C-alpha positions in Angstrom: 45.5 -3.9 10.6 42.2 -2.8 9.0 38.9 -3.4 10.7 37.8 -6.1 8.2 41.1 -7.9 8.2 41.2 -7.9 12.0 37.8 -9.5 12.2 38.5 -12.1 9.5 41.5 -13.3 11.5 39.1 -15.5 13.5 39.8 -19.0 12.3 36.2 -20.1 12.8 34.7 -17.2 10.8 31.9 -18.6 8.6 29.8 -16.9 5.9 27.3 -15.4 8.4 30.1 -14.1 10.6 31.7 -12.5 7.5 28.4 -10.9 6.6 28.1 -9.4 10.0 31.7 -8.2 9.9 31.3 -6.5 6.5 28.1 -4.7 7.7 29.9 -3.4 10.8 32.8 -2.3 8.6 30.8 0.6 7.1 31.5 4.2 8.1 35.3 3.5 8.1 34.9 0.5 10.4 34.0 2.6 13.5 31.3 0.1 14.7 33.7 -2.8 14.4 36.7 -1.1 15.9 35.2 0.7 18.9 33.6 -1.1 21.9 32.2 2.2 23.3 29.9 4.0 20.8 30.0 7.7 21.4 27.1 9.7 19.8 29.4 12.5 18.9 31.3 10.2 16.5 31.1 11.2 12.8 30.0 7.6 12.0 26.5 8.4 13.2 26.0 11.2 10.8 27.6 9.3 7.9 25.2 6.4 8.6 22.2 8.8 8.7 21.4 7.9 12.3 19.8 10.8 14.1 21.3 11.9 17.4 19.6 14.2 19.9 21.3 17.6 20.2 21.8 17.2 24.0 23.3 13.8 23.6 26.3 14.5 21.5 28.7 13.3 24.3 26.6 10.3 25.4 27.9 6.8 25.2 25.2 4.9 23.3 26.4 1.5 24.3 29.4 -0.2 26.0 30.2 -3.6 24.5 33.5 -4.1 26.4 31.9 -6.6 28.8 31.3 -9.1 26.0 34.5 -11.3 26.1 33.4 -13.6 23.3 34.2 -12.1 19.9 31.3 -13.7 18.2 28.8 -12.7 20.9 30.1 -9.1 20.7 29.8 -9.0 16.9 26.2 -10.3 17.2 25.1 -7.7 19.7 26.8 -4.9 17.7 25.2 -6.1 14.5 21.8 -6.2 16.1 22.2 -2.6 17.5 23.5 -1.1 14.2 20.9 -2.9 12.0 18.1 -1.7 14.3 19.2 1.9 14.0 19.9 1.9 10.3 16.6 0.1 9.6 14.7 2.7 11.7 13.4 0.0 14.1 14.7 2.0 17.0 16.3 5.4 17.5 19.7 6.1 19.0 18.0 8.1 21.7 15.7 5.2 22.5 18.5 2.7 22.8 20.5 5.0 25.0 17.6 5.7 27.4 16.1 2.2 27.6 19.0 -0.2 27.1 22.3 1.6 28.0 22.6 -0.3 31.3 20.9 -3.5 30.0 23.4 -4.1 27.2 26.3 -3.9 29.6 24.6 -6.2 32.2 23.7 -8.7 29.5 27.4 -8.9 28.4 28.6 -9.4 32.0 26.0 -12.1 32.7 26.5 -14.1 29.4 30.3 -13.9 29.8 30.1 -15.2 33.4 27.9 -18.1 32.1 30.4 -18.9 29.3 27.8 -18.2 26.6 29.3 -17.4 23.2 26.3 -16.7 21.0 22.7 -15.3 21.0 21.7 -17.9 18.4 18.9 -20.1 19.7 18.7 -18.4 23.1 15.2 -18.9 24.5 15.3 -18.1 28.2 17.8 -16.2 30.4 17.6 -15.3 34.1 18.1 -11.6 35.2 20.8 -10.2 37.5 19.3 -9.8 41.0 20.1 -6.1 41.2 17.8 -5.3 38.3 14.2 -4.4 39.2 11.2 -2.8 37.7 11.7 -1.0 34.5 15.4 -2.0 34.3 14.5 -5.7 34.6 11.8 -5.3 31.8 14.3 -3.6 29.5 16.9 -6.3 30.1 14.3 -9.0 29.3 13.2 -7.2 26.2 16.7 -6.7 25.0 17.9 -10.3 25.2 14.6 -11.6 23.8 14.5 -9.3 20.7 18.3 -9.6 20.1 18.1 -13.4 20.4 15.2 -13.7 18.0 16.9 -11.4 15.5 20.2 -13.3 15.6 18.5 -16.7 15.5 16.6 -15.6 12.4 19.8 -14.2 10.9 21.5 -17.6 11.1 18.5 -19.4 9.8 19.3 -20.5 6.2 15.8 -21.6 5.3 13.7 -19.9 2.5 12.3 -16.6 3.9 8.7 -17.8 3.6 9.5 -20.9 5.7 10.5 -18.7 8.7 8.2 -17.4 11.3 9.3 -13.7 10.7 9.6 -12.6 7.1 11.9 -9.7 6.1 10.1 -8.4 3.0 13.3 -7.2 1.3 14.5 -10.9 1.1 11.4 -12.2 -0.7 11.7 -12.2 -4.5 8.7 -10.6 -6.3 7.3 -9.0 -3.2 4.9 -6.1 -3.8 6.7 -3.3 -2.0 6.9 0.3 -3.3 10.3 1.9 -3.8 9.6 4.4 -1.0 8.9 1.5 1.4 12.3 0.0 0.8 13.7 2.6 3.2 12.1 0.6 6.0 12.8 -3.0 6.8 9.2 -4.2 6.7 8.4 -7.6 8.1 5.5 -10.1 8.6 5.4 -11.8 12.0 3.7 -15.2 12.2 4.7 -16.1 15.8 1.3 -15.3 17.2 -0.4 -17.8 14.9 -0.8 -21.1 16.7 1.9 -23.6 15.6 -0.8 -26.1 14.5 -2.0 -23.6 11.8 1.1 -21.5 11.2 2.4 -23.3 8.1 -1.0 -23.0 6.4 -1.3 -19.3 7.1 2.3 -18.8 5.8 1.4 -20.7 2.7 -1.7 -18.4 2.2 0.4 -15.3 2.8 3.2 -16.4 0.5 0.8 -16.4 -2.4 -0.7 -13.1 -1.4 2.5 -11.1 -0.8 3.6 -11.3 -4.5 0.2 -10.3 -5.8 -0.9 -7.5 -3.5 0.8 -4.7 -1.6 2.7 -5.2 1.7 0.3 -2.9 3.6 -2.7 -5.0 2.6 -0.9 -8.3 3.6 0.1 -6.8 6.9 -3.4 -5.7 7.5 -4.9 -9.1 6.7 -2.4 -10.8 8.9 -3.5 -8.6 11.8 -7.1 -9.8 11.5 -6.0 -13.5 10.9 -4.0 -13.3 14.1 -7.0 -12.0 16.0 -9.2 -14.7 14.5 -7.1 -17.5 15.9 -6.3 -15.7 19.2 -10.0 -15.2 20.0 -11.0 -18.8 19.3 -8.2 -20.2 21.4 -8.9 -17.7 24.1 -12.5 -19.0 24.3 -11.6 -22.6 24.8 -11.2 -23.9 21.2 -8.3 -26.2 20.4 -6.2 -27.5 17.5 -8.5 -28.8 14.7 -11.3 -26.3 15.4 -11.0 -24.6 12.0 -11.6 -27.8 10.0 -14.8 -28.5 12.0 -16.2 -24.9 12.0 -19.9 -24.6 12.0 -22.3 -21.6 11.6 -22.8 -21.6 15.4 -19.1 -21.1 15.9 -19.0 -18.1 13.5 -22.0 -16.6 15.2 -19.9 -16.6 18.4 -17.0 -15.0 16.5 -19.3 -12.2 15.4 -20.3 -11.6 19.0 -16.6 -11.4 20.1 -15.9 -9.0 17.3 -18.8 -6.8 18.3 -17.5 -6.6 21.9 -13.8 -6.3 21.1 -14.2 -3.7 18.3 -17.2 -1.7 19.7 -15.1 1.5 19.9 -13.6 1.1 16.4 -15.0 2.7 13.2 -17.3 0.8 10.8 -14.5 0.1 8.3 -12.3 -1.7 10.9 -15.3 -3.8 12.2 -16.1 -4.7 8.6 -12.5 -6.0 8.0 -12.6 -8.3 11.0 -15.2 -10.4 9.1 -14.5 -9.6 5.4 -10.8 -10.5 5.6 -11.6 -13.8 7.4 -14.1 -14.7 4.8 -11.4 -14.0 2.1 -9.0 -16.2 4.0 -11.4 -19.1 4.5 -12.7 -18.8 0.9 -9.1 -19.1 -0.5 -8.0 -22.0 1.6 -11.1 -23.9 0.6 -10.7 -23.1 -3.1 -7.0 -24.1 -2.8 -8.1 -27.3 -1.0 -5.8 -26.9 2.0 -6.0 -29.9 4.3 -6.9 -27.7 7.3 -9.6 -25.7 5.5 -13.1 -25.9 7.0 -15.2 -28.8 5.7 -18.4 -26.6 5.6 -18.4 -24.1 2.7 -17.6 -20.5 3.6 -21.0 -19.4 2.3 -22.6 -21.5 5.0 -20.3 -20.2 7.6 -20.5 -16.4 6.9 -23.3 -14.6 5.2 -23.2 -11.3 3.4 -25.3 -9.7 6.1 -22.7 -10.7 8.7 -20.2 -8.2 7.4 -20.6 -4.9 9.3 -21.6 -2.1 7.1 -18.7 0.2 6.2 -19.0 4.0 6.3 -21.5 5.5 3.9 -20.0 6.8 0.7 -20.9 10.3 1.6 -19.2 10.0 5.0 -16.0 8.7 3.3 -16.1 11.5 0.7 -16.3 14.1 3.5 -13.0 12.7 4.9 -11.3 13.2 1.5 -9.0 16.3 1.7 -8.9 18.7 -1.2 -6.6 21.6 -1.5 -8.6 24.8 -1.3 -8.6 26.8 -4.6 -6.6 29.8 -3.2 -4.0 27.5 -1.7 -3.7 25.5 -4.8 -3.2 28.6 -7.0 -0.5 29.9 -4.7 1.4 26.6 -4.6 1.2 26.1 -8.4 2.5 29.7 -8.9 5.4 29.1 -6.3 6.6 25.7 -7.4 9.8 27.0 -8.9 10.7 28.3 -5.4 10.4 24.8 -3.9 13.6 23.7 -2.1 15.5 21.5 -2.6 15.0 22.0 -6.3 14.9 18.2 -7.0 11.5 18.2 -5.3 10.0 20.5 -8.0 9.4 17.8 -10.7 7.9 15.6 -8.0 5.3 18.2 -7.3 4.6 18.9 -11.0 4.1 15.2 -11.7 1.8 14.7 -8.7 -0.3 17.6 -9.9 -0.2 16.5 -13.5 -1.1 12.8 -12.9 -3.1 12.5 -9.7 -1.0 9.4 -8.8 0.1 8.4 -5.3 3.3 9.9 -4.1 4.9 6.4 -3.9 3.9 5.7 -7.5 5.7 8.9 -8.7 8.8 8.2 -6.6 8.8 4.7 -8.1 9.3 5.9 -11.7 12.3 4.6 -13.6 14.3 6.8 -15.9 14.5 4.2 -18.6 10.8 3.5 -19.1 8.8 6.3 -17.5 8.0 8.0 -20.8 6.4 6.6 -23.9 4.9 8.1 -27.1 1.6 6.6 -28.5 0.0 7.5 -31.8 -3.3 9.4 -31.7 -5.7 8.8 -34.6 -7.6 12.0 -33.7 -4.5 14.3 -33.3 -2.5 12.5 -36.1 0.6 12.6 -34.0 2.4 10.9 -31.2 1.2 11.9 -27.7 3.5 11.6 -24.6 2.4 9.2 -21.9 3.7 8.8 -18.3 4.4 5.1 -17.5 4.7 3.5 -14.1 4.0 0.6 -11.9 1.1 0.9 -9.4 2.2 -1.3 -6.6 -0.8 -0.9 -4.3 -3.3 -2.3 -6.9 -0.8 -4.6 -8.7 -0.9 -2.8 -12.1 2.5 -3.6 -13.7 2.4 -0.7 -16.2 -0.1 2.2 -16.2 0.1 4.7 -19.0 -1.6 8.1 -18.9 -1.2 11.1 -21.3 0.6 14.2 -20.1 1.2 17.6 -21.6 4.2 18.1 -23.8 5.9 20.6 -21.6 5.7 18.1 -18.7 7.0 15.3 -20.9 9.9 17.6 -21.9 10.7 18.1 -18.2 10.6 14.3 -17.6 12.9 13.6 -20.5 15.4 16.2 -19.5 15.5 14.8 -16.0 15.7 11.2 -17.2 18.7 12.0 -19.4 20.4 13.8 -16.5 19.8 10.9 -14.0 20.9 8.3 -16.6 24.2 10.1 -17.1 25.0 10.1 -13.3 23.7 6.5 -12.7 25.7 3.4 -12.2 24.9 -0.1 -11.1 26.4 0.8 -7.7 24.5 4.1 -7.0 21.2 3.5 -8.9 20.8 -0.3 -9.6 17.0 0.0 -9.9 17.2 3.0 -12.4 15.0 5.3 -10.2 14.1 8.7 -11.8 14.2 10.4 -8.4 17.2 8.6 -7.0 19.4 9.3 -4.0 23.0 9.1 -5.2 24.9 9.1 -2.0 24.6 8.6 1.8 22.7 5.9 3.8 19.8 5.8 1.3 22.0 5.5 -1.8 20.1 3.7 -4.6 16.7 4.5 -3.1 14.2 7.2 -4.3 13.5 10.3 -2.3 11.3 9.9 0.7 7.6 11.0 0.7 8.0 12.7 4.1 11.0 14.7 2.7 8.8 15.9 -0.1 5.9 16.9 2.2 8.4 18.7 4.5 9.8 20.7 1.5 6.3 21.8 0.4 5.3 22.7 4.0 8.4 24.8 4.3 7.5 26.7 1.1 4.0 27.2 2.6 5.5 28.6 5.8 7.9 30.8 3.8 5.2 32.3 1.5 2.6 32.6 4.3 -0.1 30.6 2.6 -3.1 30.4 4.8 -6.1 28.2 5.1 -9.8 29.3 5.5 -9.2 29.8 9.3 -6.3 32.2 8.7 -3.7 29.7 9.9 -0.8 28.3 7.9 -2.1 25.6 5.6 -1.2 22.1 6.7 0.0 20.2 3.6 -0.6 16.5 2.9 0.9 14.9 -0.2 -2.1 12.7 -0.8 -4.4 15.8 -1.0 -2.8 16.4 -4.5 -4.3 13.1 -5.6 -7.8 14.0 -4.2 -7.6 17.4 -5.8 -6.7 16.1 -9.2 -9.6 13.6 -9.1 -12.0 16.5 -8.4 -10.5 18.4 -11.3 -11.1 15.5 -13.7 -14.7 15.2 -12.5 -15.4 18.9 -12.9 -14.2 18.7 -16.5 -16.8 16.1 -17.2 -14.5 13.1 -17.5 -16.2 9.7 -17.3 -15.8 7.9 -13.9 -14.4 4.8 -15.6 -11.6 6.9 -17.3 -10.8 8.6 -13.9 -10.6 5.1 -12.4 -8.0 4.0 -15.0 -6.0 7.2 -14.7 -5.8 7.0 -10.9 -5.0 3.3 -10.9 -8.0 2.2 -8.7 -9.1 -1.4 -8.8 -12.6 -0.5 -7.6 -14.8 2.1 -9.2 -16.3 2.7 -5.7 -13.0 4.1 -4.5 -12.9 6.5 -7.5 -16.5 7.6 -6.6 -15.2 8.6 -3.1 -12.5 10.8 -4.6 -14.3 12.4 -7.5 -16.8 14.9 -6.2 -17.2 18.4 -7.5 -16.3 21.5 -5.5 -19.1 23.7 -4.0 -18.3 26.5 -6.5 -18.7 24.1 -9.4 -21.9 22.7 -7.9 -23.4 26.2 -7.8 -22.3 27.0 -11.3 -23.9 23.9 -12.7 -27.1 24.6 -10.7 -27.3 28.1 -12.1 -26.9 26.7 -15.7 -30.0 24.5 -15.1 -31.9 27.4 -13.6 -31.5 29.3 -16.9 -33.1 26.4 -18.7 -36.3 26.8 -16.7 -36.7 23.1 -16.3 -39.3 23.4 -13.5 -42.9 24.3 -14.7 -45.4 23.9 -11.9 -48.4 24.0 -14.3 -47.0 21.6 -16.8 -48.6 18.2 -17.6 -46.8 15.0 -16.7 -44.7 13.8 -19.6 -46.0 10.9 -21.7 -44.2 7.5 -21.6 -41.8 7.3 -24.5 -42.2 4.4 -27.0 -40.0 1.4 -26.2 -37.1 1.0 -28.7 -35.6 -2.4 -29.5 -32.2 -1.1 -28.5 -31.1 1.7 -26.3 -32.1 3.2 -22.9 -34.6 5.9 -22.0 -32.8 7.7 -19.2 -35.7 10.1 -18.6 -38.0 7.2 -17.5 -35.7 5.3 -15.1 -37.7 4.1 -12.0 -37.1 6.4 -9.0 -36.0 3.5 -6.7 -33.1 2.6 -9.0 -29.6 4.2 -8.9 -29.1 4.3 -12.7 -25.4 5.0 -12.3 -23.2 5.2 -15.4 -20.4 2.6 -15.1 -17.8 1.3 -17.7 -19.6 -0.5 -20.6 -23.1 0.3 -19.5 -25.4 1.4 -16.7 -26.0 0.0 -13.1 -29.7 -0.3 -12.2 -29.0 -1.3 -8.6 -31.9 -0.6 -6.2 -30.8 2.6 -4.4 -31.4 1.1 -0.9 -29.2 -1.9 -1.4 -25.4 -2.0 -1.0 -23.2 -2.8 -4.0 -21.9 -6.4 -3.7 -19.7 -6.1 -6.8 -17.1 -3.6 -5.5 -14.2 -6.0 -5.9 -15.6 -7.6 -9.2 -16.5 -6.4 -12.7 -19.9 -4.8 -13.0 -20.4 -6.9 -16.1 -21.0 -9.9 -13.9 -23.7 -8.1 -11.7 -27.4 -8.8 -12.0 -28.1 -5.1 -11.9 -25.9 -4.3 -14.9 -27.5 -3.1 -18.1 -25.7 -2.6 -21.5 -26.6 -2.1 -25.1 -25.1 -1.4 -28.6 -24.3 2.1 -27.6 -21.5 0.6 -25.5 -19.9 -1.5 -28.3 -17.0 1.0 -28.9 -16.2 0.9 -25.1 -16.0 -2.9 -25.3 -13.8 -2.9 -28.4 -11.4 -0.4 -26.9 -11.2 -2.3 -23.6 -10.6 -5.6 -25.4 -7.7 -4.0 -27.3 -6.2 -2.6 -24.0 -6.6 -6.0 -22.2 -4.8 -7.8 -25.0 -1.9 -5.3 -24.7 -1.8 -6.1 -21.0 -1.7 -9.8 -21.6 1.2 -9.4 -24.1 3.0 -7.2 -21.5 2.4 -9.7 -18.7 3.8 -12.5 -20.9 7.0 -10.5 -21.7 7.4 -9.7 -17.9 6.8 -13.3 -16.8 3.8 -12.2 -14.7 1.7 -15.4 -15.1 -0.8 -14.4 -12.4 -1.4 -11.1 -14.3 -1.8 -12.9 -17.6 -4.3 -15.4 -16.1 -6.4 -12.6 -14.6 -6.5 -10.6 -17.8 -7.3 -13.7 -19.9 -10.3 -14.4 -17.7 -11.3 -10.7 -18.0 -10.9 -10.8 -21.8 -13.2 -13.9 -22.0 -15.9 -12.0 -20.0 -15.6 -8.9 -22.3 -15.8 -10.9 -25.5 -18.7 -13.0 -24.3 -20.7 -9.9 -23.4 -19.8 -8.2 -26.7 -21.2 -11.2 -28.5 -24.4 -11.1 -26.6 -24.9 -7.4 -27.3 -24.3 -7.9 -31.1 -26.9 -10.7 -31.0 -29.5 -9.4 -28.5 -29.0 -5.6 -28.7 -30.0 -4.9 -25.0 -28.6 -7.1 -22.2 -30.4 -6.8 -18.8 -32.0 -9.7 -16.9 -35.1 -7.7 -16.0 -35.7 -6.3 -19.5 -37.9 -3.1 -19.6 -39.5 -3.4 -16.2 -36.8 -1.0 -15.0 -38.9 1.8 -16.6 -42.0 3.1 -14.9 -45.2 4.5 -16.5 -45.6 8.2 -16.1 -48.6 8.6 -18.3 
């Protein structure tokens, strides 16, 4: 009798039991058939489960003590799912839970227990002490929670632990699908748990998993620290400024050894949370407005822009040249187009691995060139851009088309249901794209093979994200406007683009030498006279020295240089320091056309949140364009931004 047929012989087998049985029937039914899992079995390799070299003859787990067929299936399912999902390693299970899993089976069988479902507390065998006792407790607690959740038929967002793969529309990159990501709300007080889940359910389909997970960490801390200090259910609704001042003190003490960015998020993310639940009129939202609870000055200053830029890793020019010249030696060869597209685009590794063969290439008409230009097209999951298009060279487009045709020919609904361009066609990860660590490993092996050294004479240590940093620097050195670089890289904040896009020291020297040749400095020269004020246009030579005068999309920012930018997550158009004039009209017209295309795309994809956001942006652009056409120069402080030098 086959393994699946054997299990289905149980008369009481329900849908959940069938699901477990089918899962355990993989790898030829080894997991279902055998009660002692030996790590030298071929099933481990077939399932992609790593086994330590010295542990080939080890017995990973012995399930023979579980007399209840249902209980045995549940424990086997928990073990296998944990290893395949990379939650634990086979080596970790063997070393920590080998004895515990057997003792748990003996104890539950003696007590007549037939399922882990709903199990909350369990005593331990007297002979277990110390580490063994703790491992036993951890095993039954985690297994019981997992199985209880498995039997729970509620909507995923109604549960206390969300498995991201089960939530429709979740913002998760293709590379992340290799890992069973989850959000755990069990540490949120029961009184506020449903409200936090409601808030996160809205956020998880709009922003990336990593951001949602990060915000949940700080929300958990927020509630934990208030309850720890004597606050009770209902405290959130009655929050006062005095309470938030106490919170700021707790943050300062608990995060004293953390960097400035982490300390900033403990306040900033809580303000986002309170602001949203007030706007959405949640019943448990604070009565007092968030602006009266948390002030701008309360948010700890993040790292200075120059400090952040110093952390950005660029590939040194000699290393970059050697890697580019050796790309055709990269093994396995399917990693070669990944490297080329990362160098060509400057996108994140997850964005390139997320490309689909049926829509990753488009051709758009160029009025200047009078021909169709190839564009790379992809979804930027981290910043929520459904389709980003950037121009690429024709030889690169030819490579992409050839690869797409080849992948399409070998793809079926069974081995590539998502139509990935860089798809894994067989094995445990069938239907998923290549992994980012596998790509980095391949490049590092090439570096080791070719003996490519860094400035210290050691083998260069490769990071995939450094390709993105390097491309941003190349764009900057070629004089590309910061707003265009922002769009190409898919950043939602121009401040992030500024962090990436600096120039190399060599380019800095070359540009400095060019200005030296112009002999701009004359020690005996007279001060320049103040230029006459024009009705429309800006005199860049006479900008006051205490203003930044930074070029931004659609105009210039005249923010005082000593003040931080409060518009990083908003459009500069809405900032009091923003200045724009008729010189910028072509930018507005081009952006209005692009936003209308995004709205049409959002409608066709059913992305209502995207459509709404872009419609609001379109209204802002059209309103400002109308003001420019009427007033010429738009800036609240008029011409006092200029100083007299006469």
